[in-house]
MIPA-712918 format. One record per residue: residue in one letter; x, y, z negated of N, C-alpha, C in turn. Coordinates in pm, whole numbers, plus 50000, padded with zeros to 5 digits. Last residue first. Layout:
# MIPA-712918
AXYZXYZXYZ/...
//
This chain:
# MIPA-712918
S563951675479492565001677279592565261691979621/K561851672879325563191671279266564301674179364/R559611674879477559791684579370561231684479319/E559621652679635560031665379698560271676179592/D558461632479492559921633779483560421646679547/L555831634179574556171638479439557681640679424/V556091622979831555661636879816556041642179677/S556831596879757557721604979840557371619879829/E554591588279623555841589879548556841598279625/V552841586979841552591596479732553861598879653/G554031566079987553901579380045553671589979941/A553761544879808555101549379845555061563279906/R550971543079807551681546179683553091551279714/I550531535080071550061548180025550781552379898/E551731509780061552201519780157551781533880114/D550241496379870551671498679844552211509579937/T547031513079836547931502779888549381506179854/A544441521079706545801525379669546801514479708/L541811514679741542581518279861544011522779830/G539721511879563540461499979602541371502279721/R538551533979467537981528779591538681515879635/I540181540079257538871534479224538151529279348/T542411549979402542501537679323541131531779297/L541421573779524541951562579605541991549479527/T540441597679434539641585679407540191573379478/T542721620079259541951615879376541191603179339/R543641623179007543471635279088542801632679222/R543611596578902542911607378834542731620078916/R544811577079071543751573078978542941584878926/L546691589979231545771580479293544601576679202/V548161607579059547511612179181546391602879223/D549011591478849548391604378819547591609278940/D550231570778993548941568378927548241581378890/A552591583179073551611579379176550251576879112/T553311610478844553431596778893552381594179000/E552771637278794554141632578784554341618778846/A550821665478829550951651478869552421647578869/W550061691678759550891683778666550991668978702/E548811707378951547971699178863548771689078781/H550351721079137549421728779057548641720678953/D552091704279278552501718079254551621725379153/R550821678879289552211680279244552521694479200/A548341685179396548421678879264549821680179205/Y549161694579647548511703779553548571698179410/A550111671479763551031682579743550461692479641/V547651657779763548801652279691549811663379661/Q546031672979925545671671579784546821665979701/A547101669880177547291682880111546941681979962/W546211645280264547531645980201547801659480134/I542711640680169543781643780265545091645780189/E539861619180104541011627180062542041629080174/P537801601780175537751615580224539001623780195/A538641569080306538421578080193538471592480243/D539451552780512538171549680449537871558480328/P542011560480594540871563180683539511560780620/H543861577980349543401564880397542151567480482/I544511604780369545451595580302545141581280343/R544061623280672543531615280561544621606580499/K545911653280742545531639380771544981632580648/A546881677480675545451676880705544981662680730/L549581675280657548841675380531547331674880553/E550331678180920550501664980858549701663980728/P549981705480969548981695981020549111681980961/N550411730380758551131718180793550121707680838/E548621750980731550041754380749550861742280794/N546231737880686546371746180806547831749180837/A546711725880441546461717380558546621725180687/L546931748480279548071739280292547921730780418/R544321758180307545451766080359546691757380375/A542881738280174542671740180318543811748180380/I543741743479916544111730779979543951731680130/D542561768079877544011766979864544501754179932/F539901761379897540471769680004542001769779997/S539311747679665539411740079790540091748179899/L538751764879468540161761579484540391752979608/S536021765379452536651775179540538151772979556/G535911730679382535191743179395535921752579490/Y537031705679352537901717179331537141730479333/H535061687279396536141683479305537071695079271/T533261695879583532711690579458533781685879360/A534881703779797533991713579734533511708979598/L536141679779875536921690879819536031700479741/H533851665479970534681660379860535481671679795/R533011681480183532121679280068532921674579947/A535241679380351534801692480303533921690980179/T535241651680399536371657880330535971671480273/D532841648780539532981642080409534171647680331/A533301664480769532251668280676532441661580539/S536731672680851535551664180860534571667680748/M538121702280992537961693580875536691685280890/R539951705281292538691707381222538551697381107/P543441713681275542341705081319541101707281233/G544221749381231544541735181240543351726981288/P543751775981182543981771881321544291757081337/S540651761581088541331770681182542571776481116/G539161747180912540041739981002540801748681099/G537501763580771538591756980700539561749880790/D535301775480884536601781380915537771774680844/V533171756480856533111767280953534491772480988/L533881738880655533541733580786533581744380893/L534301756280443535391747580488535131742080627/R531741767480416532881775780456534031767380509/H530331744580328529961751280454531121759780505/A531571739680083531661729680189531331735880325/V530791763179946532211760379971532361750480085/A528021759879934528571771280007530041769080041/N527891737079775527331736679911527891748079996/P529021745179533529751735679618529191734779760/N529401776979420528361768079469529021758079565/A532011778079172531401782279299530251772879328/I534971778878986533501779178984532961785179113/G537681776678959537081771779083535581772679089/P537911770278606538491774978732537801768678853/L534811772678417536071766178448536601771278582/P533281800878246533381791078355534771784678363/L531971803277923533071807178009533281796778118/K529741806677750529661798377870530721802577970/R530361822777534529641810377511529651801077632/P533401838077448532351836477549531671822877535/L533741843477092534241838177217533101837077318/R532641850576853532911861376948533471856477081/S532471828076701531221834576738531421845676841/V535091822376637534431814576742533171821576791/P537151851376591536121841976543535441834876661/E540521851476692539191857176714538161847076665/M543151848476455542341843176563540981850276570/D544581855176234545201857776363544331853576481/E543311847276007543481861676026544011865176164/G543321818776025542091826476036542271841076065/L545501803475974545351808776110544201818676122/P545421798575700546721799675767546641805375909/H543541802075471543371808075604544701809775678/G543371790075229544491799175251544451806175385/P541761762375374542181769375252543411777975278/L540121768675691541111761275610541501769275486/A538391780775866537951779375727538941771975639/A539451779976117539251793176056538951792175908/L539341752576169540641759276155540501772576083/K536561749076196537281742376087538631749076063/T536141763476428535481767876305536161761776184/M537601747176603538041760876578537401766576452/V536021724276603537381723576549537891737576517/T533721734876729533641729276594535021728676529/R534661741376982534241752176892534171747376748/G535191715477078536251725377069535911736576974/I532571705077072533601699276985534761709076969/H531371720477269530891721677131531931716177034/R532681710577493532861724677455532451726777310/F531831683677499533241686777481533481701377443/T529431669377510529541680477414530991685077396/T529771648577691528801659177719529031671477633/W531481630477568531991638977676531061650977698/K531101629377211530641626077345531241635577447/G533021616576925532181625976997531871621177137/G536421612276795535031608776821534281619576896/A538541631876581538271620176666536781618476685/V541261648976442539901649776494539681638376592/S543231659076176542951648476272541501649376313/L545681682276072544271679476097544161668376200/M548171680375829547821678175969546321675475979/G548861682175562548191693675623547861692075770/G549851659275454550821669175500550191681075570/R547571644675406548381648975291549391659675330/G545081656475647545961646975583546781653175471/E541701662075706542991668375679543841658675600/T539401654175974539981651675842541311658975830/V536471652476153537651660776131538141658375989/V534651634476388535131634476250536421642676242/T531751634476572533121639476568533531640676422/E529721605676649530021617576571531481621476586/R527731588176778528931593476843529331606576776/K526611562676554526491576176608527811580676668/A526021528276636526781538576565526611552076633/K524911507876772523981516376698524681527976629/S527011494076877526041499476973525041508776906/T528371484076656528921495876724527921502076820/D526721475276361526831472776504527321485476574/G528601478076049527461479476137527781476976282/P530831498175837530231485975889529141488975991/G533471522275917532351517075840531761504775905/G534611552676075534841539976010533641535475930/P533161566476370533491567676228533671553876167/L534731557176685533561558076598534001560076453/V535691561277005536181563176869534981565976780/R535691538577271534951548677197535511549277055/L537931532077522537631529477381536871541277322/G537471517077850537881527677758537441524277618/A538301500878154537751500278019538311511677937/F537511492878496538251500278394537541498978260/S537941481178831537311479978699538151487678599/Y537241481079182538031485479067537241482578940/T535671470179377536921476679419537831479879301/I533491444279453534171451379343535491457079394/L532421428679647532211443079660532951451079554/D532771402679574533581407579687533461422679704/R530831397579392532161401079341533071406279452/S527661411579460528711402079499530071406779445/L525501427379415526311423679299527371413179332/Q523881431179627524651442779585525621439279472/Q522591406679647523531410179754524381422379717/D520791405179427522061397879424523061402779528/R519341436279313519351424079396520761418279406/I518881447178980519541449079110519601435779185/S517921442578723517191452278807517781454078947/F519371422078611517991424078566517221432778664/A521951424278700521041415778779519601416478730/A523341437778507522901445278625521861437478705/E523941416278343522981426278296522471434778412/D525781402578505524571395878459523521405878415/L527791421978537527051417178654525751410378614/I528631424578268528141436178342527311431878462/Q529441398078208528371404578133527771416178211/A531561394078388530381385478396529191392078324/T533341413778295532841414078433531561405978445/D533861404778033533241417878057532601418378195/K535101380178088533851380578010533111393678032/E537391388578213536421380978292535061380878220/T538021422378093538221407978095537191401378188/V539661452578122538431445378155538741430578167/A541561464177837541411460477978540091453377997/V543921477877615542521476177650542381473877801/D546461482577523546211469777591544771467877637/A546601505377376547291505277505546981492877587/P545361498977135544631506877234545271506777373/D545631466177022546391478177054545621486077159/G542391455176889543741453476940544461466776958/E539761456176820540721457076711542161455776759/Y536541466676902537891463876955538891466176843/E533121457676942534201462276856535551457876912/E531461466377246531861456477146533051461577068/D529681471877507529841478677377530161468077273/T529761479077860529731470077746529901478277619/T527551498278071528841495178014528661484777905/G527821494978430528291493378293527241498978197/L528861504278759528051495778671528661495178532/L528671525179030529331523378901528401515678810/L529171524879370528221521579264529011518379138/M530091552679583530161538679542529081536079438/D530301579379628529931570979742530011556079711/E530651588579361531761589079456531531579579575/W527971568879255529051577879213530201576979311/P525011556879136525691560679260526701571479227/L524991534778867525091548878905525711550479042/A523411516978645523881514978781523831528678847/F523701508078299523591518078404524051512478538/T521791493778039522871492078136522631501578254/I521221500777699520831503277838522021500377927/R520191489477375521181490777481520531492777618/Y518111486377187519041497477174519911499977297/K516461464777257515851476477194516771488577195/D518031455777567517351452177444516811465177383/I518291467277815518711453377796518061447677671/P516821489878041516921485277902517281470477897/T518611505878293517771494278264517911489978119/A518711530478500519031528778358518101517978306/L519931538478819519111529678738519631529478594/A519781568379022520491558778938519481549978864/A519011575779368518781577079224519611566579153/K519531569979625519161583879598518891586179449/W521971550479792521061551779678520791566579656/P522651532580096522631544980018521611544279903/R523941498580065523071508480127523061521180042/T526031486579938525571480380062524641489780139/R528871502179793527421501379806527051494979940/R531561487579613531081493879737529561492179744/L531831492679257531551484279374531251492979496/V533371491478947533091499979063532931490879185/L532511485178607532901480078738532531490378844/H533601490078266532811493978384533371486978508/A533451487277906534011483478037533041487278149/G534271499177597533261500277703533911497477838/K534881490177265535311489677404534121490677498/S535281509176977534351501177055534781501777200/L536971512076665536941513576809535931504176872/R536941532976373536911519876437536671522076586/I538821553476140537951551176256537851536276286/S540611555275938539521564975938538501562176047/P542631536275712541991537575843540781546975836/A544651555775483543681545075509543061547075647/A548081562275455546781567075502545861555275535/D550631556975376549561550675298548171554875344/P552321572075534552311557475555551181550475481/D551491600875674551341594475542551241579475563/E552321607575932552191617975830552191612075690/L552231583376057553511590776058553491602075956/K549541577276023550531569275949551911575775950/R548401594276206548171597076064549151589175977/L549051580976439549741593576409549551597276262/H547311559076415548741556876433549521569476395/D544801570676409545341565176283546821561876294/V544521578276681544511588476575545101583176444/W544381564076913545651563376841545681572576718/P541971569877032542131556676971543411555176890/G542751603876991541701594277023541901580876955/T544531623476917545031612376999544011601277022/A544831648276797543651645576880543951633976974/N545961664776538546051651276590544761648076664/L547441695476520546161688676535546381675376603/V549371714776304549361703976403548001697376401/L550491748076251549501737676224549521727576338/R552731761576323552181764276191551171753576152/A555341743276489554011749476486553561751576342/T557811733576720557511738476586556181745876588/V558861705876902557951717376898557691720776752/G561741691977074560801693276964559951705676977/F563211665477274563031679477235562011680077123/E564991644677497564381646477366564311661277333/T564521629177813564981640877738564231642077606/G563581608477975564181605177847564681616877764/D562171614078203563631613378215564341610678082/T559471610678150559891610478290561401609278304/R558941613277884558951599677939559381599178085/D560501631977657559931633177792560051619577859/E559741629477322560591624277429559851625677560/L559671650177023559081643777141560151638477235/D558661659276698559761655776788559181647476902/A556521685576580556751671776622558011670876707/G555261704976299555671702876437555891688176466/T554911704976025555151717776095555671715676236/V553341692575749553631689475889553741702675965/R554871697775432553811701075527554251697575669/G557051693375270555941683975264554801686675360/K558791713875350558251713475212556981704975204/T558091706075665558711716875588558021717375453/F558551681275917557991685375789558781697075731/R557561667176226558461675976153557771680776025/L557121633176334556571645976292557641653976218/G558191615076629558151617476485557551631076457/T557731611976892558581601876827558621603676676/V555251616877127555701620376993556521608876935/A555941620277474555491611877362556071616677229/A554781633077754555701637077648555221630577519/H553031633777971554121623977970555211627977869/N552381669677995551981655677987553231646777991/L552151700277844553101690677903552551676577884/V551371735477824550991721277824552081712877888/T550451764377656551571757577720551311742677711/A547721787877700548311775877641549501770877723/G546411809577821547691811777754548351799677694/A544261806477983544011813877859545281815877777/E545341790478177544991804078216544711812878093/V545451767178021546701773778062546421788178104/A542721761477997543521763777876544821771077910/A542061757378266541441768378193542241771778067/R543541734278317543851746678390543281758778317/V542111716978150543541719678124543941732778192/T539731717278289539751723178156541181725578109/M540451703678517540061717678531540041724678395/L540851678578400541981685778459541671700578477/A538261671278324539301673078222540451681478277/M537061669278576536541678878478537591681678371/R538561648178685538621661478746538121672178649/A537811627078515539221630978525539371644978584/D535001625278560535531629478429536981633878435/N532961636878785534201629278787534961633778662/M529521634778675530751641978708531841631878739/Q525931640478639527141632278638528311640578689/D522881646178449523941650278542525101640478534/D519351638278455520581641578383521601646378485/G515811631878442516981637678506518121640178409/Y513541603678489514041615278416515301620278485/V510871580578512511801589478582512231600878490/A509931546078504509951559178440511071567478502/V508071524178689509411529978677509271543978616/A506381492178649506401506678670507841511478654/K506711464278675505381470078653505341484978685/L508221437978834508411452178802507041458878793/N508251411678917507731414578783507961428978739/D510641420479153509921409279092509541412878949/T512271440479250510861443879226510051432279169/R515391454779219514681442079210513221444979169/L516781477779444516031475779320515281462479324/E518131485379668518521472679608517811469879475/P517161510679735516751499079817517121485579756/V515961535279586516971525579543516651512379614/D513941548479722515141555979684516291546879641/R512081528579759512471536579875513751544479847/Q511651519079505512481510979594512871518479720/A509921538279400511271537279347512181529579443/K507591532679541508251545579560509691544879512/A507041506879440507261508879584507981521979610/P506581510379162507761502979209508071505579357/S505481544279092505231530379131506531523579173/I506471563978803506131562078944505951547178973/V506121586878534506171572878577505741572078723/H508221613778410506951607778448507171593378492/G509461644878298509601630378297508251623878323/V509561672678502508811666178395509011651078406/G512691689778569511381684478603510751677578484/D514841698678439515091688678544513781682578591/G513871715478245514781721078345515091711578459/F512211711278033511731707278167512611713078278/A513691714977806512861726277853512381723977996/S514701692277716515551699477811514811711377872/L512631682577576513771687377498514791694477586/A511091673777792510631685277714511771691177632/S512471651277870512491662877960512001675377887/Y511851635277647513251638177682513341650477771/A509111633077663509701639977548511141643977578/F509011618177902508361631277894508961639377779/V510351595277833511001604077933510321617677937/G508491585377638509881588477603510531597877702/A506161580577776506151590877671507571595077636/G507181560077936506631572077996506591583577897/L507841541077745508911547477821508431560077891/K505241534777651506271539677559507381546977636/A503981525977885503441537477812504491543477720/A505511503477960505471515178046504981527577972/G507451489277684506321490177775506331503077853/H510591472377635509741484177618508611483877721/P511921448577693511911453277554511011465177529/G509811428877925510981436777886510841442277744/G507611415978024508381409077921509611416577876/K507951431378334507091422978251507961415278152/Y509961461078330509651447578378508721440378280/V510541492078429509791485178323509341471678379/P513461511678498512471501678538511841494678417/L514091543378532514151534078421513081523378445/Y516061563478730514891554778728515081544378618/F517281596578738517381583078680516031576078688/T519001619378941517711613878900517911599678850/L521431642878876521201628878911519851624478855/P523501670378969522251665278912522001651078962/N526971671778907525931669479005524661664678937/A529801692578845528691684478794527591683478898/L531561709878959532091696878918531001687478867/H530421733879006531171727979117531671713979084/P529381742078768528421736878868529121730578987/A530541747178499531181739278606530171733578704/V529091766678352530501764378327531181757378445/Q526351767778437527141780078420528651777678413/R525421741478496524861753178563525701765778551/S526651721178356526251718378494525771730778569/V527101732578101528221727978185527811726978330/A524481738478016525481749078023526631744978115/R523261713378020522801723778112523831734878126/R524751700677817524701695177953524301705978053/E524151716377594525521715777644525561710677788/F521381711077573521871724877586523281724977646/H521381683177540520781689177660521281703477682/N522521681377287523201675577402522681681477533/E520501693677136521831699777142522611694477262/A518431674877176518261688677220519601695777233/V519581652477054519261652077196519111666177251/L519741661876788520961658076861520711658077011/K517031664976723517911676676725519181673876805/V516161638076730515611647876824516531660076836/A516691610376651517711620976656517301631676756/G515161587676630514671599776567515621611476572/T515841566376769516361566576633515941579376561/Q514811571577015514131561376937514681560176796/L516591590977114515231594877075514581584476985/Y518921579777200518911585377065517521589377019/R518571572577462518391561977362518371567577219/L519171595777607517791591377595517611581377481/G521221618277613521231606377529519821601377504/G521751639177783521201642177651521211630377558/H524861639477967523481635477941523051638477798/L526991634978209526651645878119525171643778089/L528941605978284527661612578266527751624678175/K530911586678321530871598178412529571606278400/S531401567578139530341564478236530081576278330/S535041569178115533681570578065532681566078171/A537751571478146537161557978148535741558078093/S539121593878101538851590878242538261576878257/S539341593477825538631604677887538431603178037/T540931571277752539481570777738538751581677817/A543571581277939543031569377873541501570177871/G544351605278056544891592778110544321580278049/A543891631978024542731623178046543161609478096/F547181637278132545961643378081544771634678122/D549261608178079548711618878162547511625178093/G550911603077770550661598877907550201610777990/A551281617877544552271607577576552101602277717/D550871653177557550281639777560551341629777602/V550411685777412551251675277469550491662077466/L550071720277394549341707677409550271697577474/A550191750077200550891740077280550071727177280/V549281784177161548891770077160549801761777250/R548641810976971549701805677057549621790477049/L545301824276972546381816676911547401812577017/G543121836477088544321844477067545471837177002/S540961821977162540831829377036542081837477003/Q541781808377387540831819377403540781828177278/A543291788877259543971798977340543061810977364/A541211774277143542211780677057542961791577133/H539841764777367539181774177277540171781377186/W541881748377477541231758877556540611769377464/A542401730377270543471739277316542891750977395/T539901717577263540371725177147541461734977187/S539881705477514538871715377481539301723877363/I542071687777483542091698077587541101709177553/G541201670777279542371679277258542421690677357/L538981659777417538821665977287539981675377258/I539971648377650539111660077661538931667077526/G543471641677579542141637777621541241649977615/G546081647277493545521654277608544301647677665/G547691651877197546621644177258545931651877368/I548271675276969548851662677016547711654077067/V548641708876961547641698476981548341686377039/L549811732276750550281721676839549201710976843/L549431766276692548761753276693549421744076794/D551271786776695550261786576589549651772676577/Y554721779176758553311779776798552421780576675/T557671793376834556921787976721555441790076751/A559831784377111558761792277048558281785576920/K561681765877207562151778677153561091786277076/S560381743177307561411741777203561751754877134/L558681752177506558111745477389559111744977274/Q560591762077687559611771077627559021764977501/E561891738377753562641749177689561691758877620/R559791724277875560411719077753561161729977678/T559381740978099558321739577998558891734177868/E561801737378234561421750778189560341750078081/A561621710078287562731715278205562401729078151/R559421708978453559331702778321560441707978230/S558881741478608559431727978604559271722178464/P555691758478639557091757978597557571743478595/L553701754078942553881753278797555371754078763/S554011777379219553831764279159554011765079008/G554521799879360553401800379269553101787079204/S555421783979664555601794879569554351795879483/A555341747879677554981761179724555311771579619/P557731721779718556801729379633556591743579684/H557841707080046558521712679929557531721079849/T557031681880219556261692580154556981697480029/G557421661680420558391672280396557761684280328/L555931640480543555331653280509556341664480490/A555331617280766556511623080702556191637680671/P552341598480699553091608780770554321613380693/V552021563780695552061575680611552881586380681/S550201548980965551441550780891551391563780813/Q546781539380906547811545880985549071547380901/L545201509080848545831520880788546891526380881/T542321498581014543771497281001544351510180948/T539291486980877540051497980935541541495980913/M537681457380968538501464080867539341474980935/
//
């Protein structure tokens, strides 16, 4: 076991060009009248704020917790077309998903998305035969214009060379297809940056305590800054409720008699250390509709997910012993026991899918985006897939433009005129960035290690050079946060000054991977809090 070095005394005061202080942002939010106030900093609200700011509207975005602090950082980390939708005949949906996936992974955020080969094992007695799955992955790749190769079938022996822990007992064949994966928290954060660069004003850890009304219409919100208890308010011509699992809670503030509009499905995941390298992911059919994933992700293995109706408080969602047992049992269909030891689990997380209200099995429900208008004129938007986050933003903007009376339509650029594939900040070829960091990123300071260079390149893109400069200026910032993880202390200072990090969890869970690696020790947490406190001194 590697021994943790003592946390360096960093003394990292905020750099010039840092974000405005929370007090300055609160004052700005309080004094201006916004065209649109977006309540909810998950990817749906973030994407809408980004597109609204692009269209010329004056936009504010607030969230009671951190950006992507709930469901949006608790996904399966995939940008995918949705292979399982093919068997329900949703060909158009799969094609649309593929279009968005390719746009994000190739033009919008190639520095944040990684291509991933999927192996779909066909076992004797399984729910699908090799011929059916072979035809399915071929059709799936055709709907992606064969941009990831042609879906095909390979032998168990070839598959096991790429996935050494693949269970080969009764394995008849393996179907192959391609999709993409990401770090969802980092993708969301870069989209927040894009919204701010387009003109939006944002504040996390700011909870809505009530809505403001003018002649029966919702015209803003009262808020409390959860970091220090300061109360303030925001006035807006239109309010968008994008609070995800909490969407009906906010609708009740607008109209106490509002009927429920959604239902929730819980998806749990486990993160494990890998016993050996994997070159592909596994997507194993459990039954006719469900697939369990085993994804090489962030040098670890991500297992999941569950799908069951959830009726509790969204704030209380958590992984239970039942969830853990189910995920491990389902993974055991295709993964050898030594990779599924509970001792390898470093982290677990659960998120809530927002589904349209109504009866039926949640695993068969469509991931539709629902937009409704309340009695006070507040728009509520919920549901959808991470893959289509840009499409959802455009959909909401189209709805805003078409509202009766056109309260915003005359002041906004039509969605059709917005750039279709506007890149996120830091766009760059991650391989080129990693090479540059290795060649000259360590001069005049200590040479950067290869895994740190790769990590920075695939989480920040060209913004990695800003972090490298911090490390060069202060050798203490060039040190690893933990010897078993690629992150360095410069990322903590950068998160504080440029990425709205307010708490240790903001840094350790969403701006770095320390928590999911099981490395967020008390000592490291104290060191991160010390760096964050430098902002206040």
